[in-house]
C-alpha positions as CSV (number, residue, x, y, z in Angstrom):
1,X,91.7,75.2,95.0
2,X,89.0,76.7,97.3
3,X,89.5,77.0,101.0
4,X,88.5,73.8,102.9
5,X,88.2,73.6,106.7
6,X,89.8,77.1,107.1
7,X,93.1,76.1,105.4
8,X,94.6,78.3,102.8
9,X,94.2,77.1,99.2
10,X,97.3,76.0,97.4
11,X,99.0,75.6,94.1
12,X,100.5,72.1,93.4
13,X,104.2,71.7,92.6
14,X,105.2,68.3,91.2
15,X,102.0,66.8,92.4
16,X,102.5,67.8,96.1
17,X,100.2,70.1,98.0
18,X,101.3,69.3,101.6
19,X,103.0,71.6,104.1
20,X,105.9,70.4,106.3
21,X,105.0,69.4,109.8
22,X,105.5,72.3,112.2
23,X,105.6,74.9,109.5
24,X,104.9,78.4,110.7
25,X,101.9,80.5,109.5
26,X,103.4,82.0,106.3
27,X,100.3,84.1,105.8
28,X,100.3,85.6,109.3
29,X,101.6,89.0,108.2
30,X,99.4,89.1,105.1
31,X,96.4,88.3,107.2
32,X,97.3,90.9,109.8
33,X,97.5,93.5,107.1
34,X,94.1,92.6,105.7
35,X,92.6,92.8,109.2
36,X,93.9,96.3,109.3
37,X,92.2,97.2,106.1
38,X,94.8,96.4,103.4
39,X,93.5,94.7,100.2
40,X,96.5,94.7,97.8
41,X,99.6,93.6,99.8
42,X,103.0,93.4,98.1
43,X,105.9,91.4,99.5
44,X,109.3,92.8,98.6
45,X,112.8,91.4,98.7
46,X,116.1,91.8,96.9
47,X,119.0,89.7,95.7
48,X,122.6,90.8,95.2
49,X,123.5,93.0,98.1
50,X,126.8,91.2,98.8
51,X,128.4,90.3,95.5
52,X,131.5,91.9,94.0
53,X,129.9,92.2,90.6
54,X,126.6,92.5,88.9
55,X,123.4,94.4,89.7
56,X,121.1,94.4,92.7
57,X,117.7,93.1,91.8
58,X,114.4,93.6,93.7
59,X,111.0,92.0,93.2
60,X,107.6,93.0,94.5
61,X,104.8,90.4,94.4
62,X,101.0,90.7,95.1
63,X,99.4,87.3,95.6
64,X,95.8,86.4,95.8
65,X,94.3,86.3,99.3
66,X,95.0,83.0,101.1
67,X,97.1,81.6,98.2
68,X,99.8,79.3,99.5
69,X,102.3,77.9,97.0
70,X,104.1,74.8,98.4
71,X,107.8,75.0,98.3
72,X,108.0,78.8,98.3
73,X,110.5,79.9,100.9
74,X,113.7,81.9,101.2
75,X,115.4,81.5,97.8
76,X,118.7,80.7,99.5
77,X,117.2,77.5,100.8
78,X,116.4,76.3,97.3
79,X,118.5,75.0,94.4
80,X,118.5,76.5,91.0
81,X,116.0,74.0,89.5
82,X,113.6,74.5,92.4
83,X,113.7,78.3,92.0
84,X,113.1,78.2,88.3
85,X,110.1,75.9,88.8
86,X,108.7,78.1,91.5
87,X,109.3,81.3,89.4
88,X,106.9,79.9,86.8
89,X,104.3,79.1,89.5
90,X,104.6,82.5,91.2
91,X,104.5,84.6,88.0
92,X,101.5,82.6,86.7
93,X,99.6,82.8,90.0
94,X,100.4,86.4,91.2
95,X,97.8,89.2,90.8
96,X,100.8,91.4,89.9
97,X,104.6,91.4,90.2
98,X,107.4,93.8,89.3
99,X,111.1,93.7,89.0
100,X,113.6,96.5,89.7
101,X,117.3,96.4,88.7
102,X,120.0,98.8,89.7
103,X,123.4,98.5,88.0
104,X,126.9,98.4,89.3
105,X,127.7,102.0,88.6
106,X,124.8,103.3,90.5
107,X,125.6,100.9,93.4
108,X,129.1,102.5,93.5
109,X,127.6,106.0,93.3
110,X,124.9,105.8,96.0
111,X,125.9,102.7,98.2
112,X,124.3,99.3,98.2
113,X,121.6,100.1,100.8
114,X,120.3,103.0,98.8
115,X,120.6,101.0,95.6
116,X,118.5,98.3,97.2
117,X,115.8,100.8,98.1
118,X,115.9,102.2,94.5
119,X,115.5,98.7,93.1
120,X,112.5,98.1,95.3
121,X,111.0,101.4,94.2
122,X,111.4,100.4,90.6
123,X,109.8,97.0,91.3
124,X,106.8,98.8,92.8
125,X,106.5,101.1,89.8
126,X,105.9,98.1,87.6
127,X,102.8,97.1,89.6
128,X,99.5,98.6,88.4
129,X,97.3,99.4,90.3
130,X,99.7,100.1,93.1
131,X,99.6,98.0,96.3
132,X,98.2,99.6,99.5
133,X,100.5,97.8,102.0
134,X,104.1,96.6,101.8
135,X,105.8,93.7,103.6
136,X,109.6,94.2,103.3
137,X,112.4,91.8,104.0
138,X,114.9,93.3,106.5
139,X,114.9,96.1,109.0
140,X,114.3,99.1,106.8
141,X,111.4,100.8,105.0
142,X,111.1,102.8,101.8
143,X,111.1,106.5,102.9
144,X,110.0,107.8,99.5
145,X,106.9,105.5,99.2
146,X,103.9,106.9,101.0
147,X,102.3,103.6,101.9
148,X,101.9,101.6,105.1
149,X,105.0,99.4,105.4
150,X,106.1,96.6,107.7
151,X,109.8,95.5,107.7
152,X,110.3,91.9,108.8
153,X,113.7,90.6,109.7
154,X,114.1,87.2,108.0
155,X,110.9,88.0,106.2
156,X,111.8,85.6,103.4
157,X,111.3,82.8,105.8
158,X,108.2,84.2,107.6
159,X,106.0,85.8,104.9
160,X,104.8,84.0,101.9
161,X,104.7,87.2,99.8
162,X,108.2,88.1,100.7
163,X,109.5,84.6,100.0
164,X,107.8,84.7,96.6
165,X,109.6,88.0,95.9
166,X,112.9,86.6,97.0
167,X,112.6,83.8,94.4
168,X,111.7,86.2,91.6
169,X,114.6,88.5,92.5
170,X,117.1,85.7,92.8
171,X,116.1,84.0,89.5
172,X,116.1,87.3,87.6
173,X,119.5,88.2,89.0
174,X,121.0,84.8,88.2
175,X,119.8,85.1,84.6
176,X,121.4,88.5,84.3
177,X,124.7,87.1,85.7
178,X,124.6,84.4,83.1
179,X,124.2,87.1,80.5
180,X,127.3,88.8,82.0
181,X,129.1,85.6,81.7
182,X,128.6,85.7,77.9
183,X,130.3,89.1,77.8
184,X,133.0,88.3,80.4
185,X,133.6,84.5,80.3
186,X,137.0,84.9,82.0
187,X,135.4,85.6,85.4
188,X,133.0,82.5,85.3
189,X,130.0,84.6,86.5
190,X,127.7,81.8,85.6
191,X,129.1,79.7,88.5
192,X,129.5,82.1,91.4
193,X,127.1,84.8,90.2
194,X,129.5,87.6,91.2
195,X,129.9,86.6,94.9
196,X,133.3,86.9,96.4
197,X,134.4,83.3,96.2
198,X,138.0,82.3,96.3
199,X,137.9,81.5,92.6
200,X,136.2,84.8,91.7
201,X,138.8,86.8,93.7
202,X,141.7,85.0,92.0
203,X,140.2,85.7,88.6
204,X,139.9,89.4,89.4
205,X,143.5,89.4,90.4
206,X,144.5,87.6,87.2
207,X,142.4,89.7,84.8
208,X,141.7,92.9,86.7
209,X,138.2,94.2,87.4
210,X,135.8,94.7,84.5
211,X,132.9,97.1,84.0
212,X,130.6,94.6,85.8
213,X,132.5,94.8,89.0
214,X,131.5,97.1,91.9
215,X,134.5,99.4,92.2
216,X,133.6,100.5,95.8
217,X,133.5,97.0,97.2
218,X,136.5,95.3,98.8
219,X,138.7,93.7,97.6
220,X,138.0,95.2,94.2
221,X,138.7,98.7,95.4
222,X,142.1,97.7,96.8
223,X,143.0,95.9,93.6
224,X,142.3,99.0,91.6
225,X,144.4,101.1,94.0
226,X,147.3,98.6,93.6
227,X,147.0,98.7,89.8
228,X,147.1,102.5,89.8
229,X,150.4,102.8,91.8
């Protein structure tokens, strides 16, 4: 929809195009970057820093100027059906997007923070032409990427581009965890997605860690030590 009365254009979801009362300006950071000269702004976020199993997945999303997709927010505030529906809207509306995946073995080798950075770098590599400004969820930047960058704590709630990236990353990772469930059904990955729930920890104790588990994460590391004694 074209802009009317200075309001951002939107994409309708389930027939709704309204914003909640009191909503913050989710395009503030994108607009600020454009005022500084940026033209191709990518929001970046990751999913899977905390789980005991599975990869960490990052997404980078470049949206059209002033595009506001109702319902797009921090992926943790949405249920699975909402995320899947928004995934379709985001990928069909974006100028470009990229996904980066880093597996469990690399996470163990380099640590989860570095693995998250690598995943974001891989997501950016999938975008052509490259963006000229990055909005990153969290309190860190990408030291090997020579572009203007703005880290934003809780960016997935404050920046529309970052929120869109959080949804793509979460949906992609959940799909990968369902694939892992087919290989390792004894751990019920399709339910907890690798997070350290009581059920998941009990299943690791029962069956032992598998190749999908992060061997450097507790309590997996301690279980492995106990089994080696």
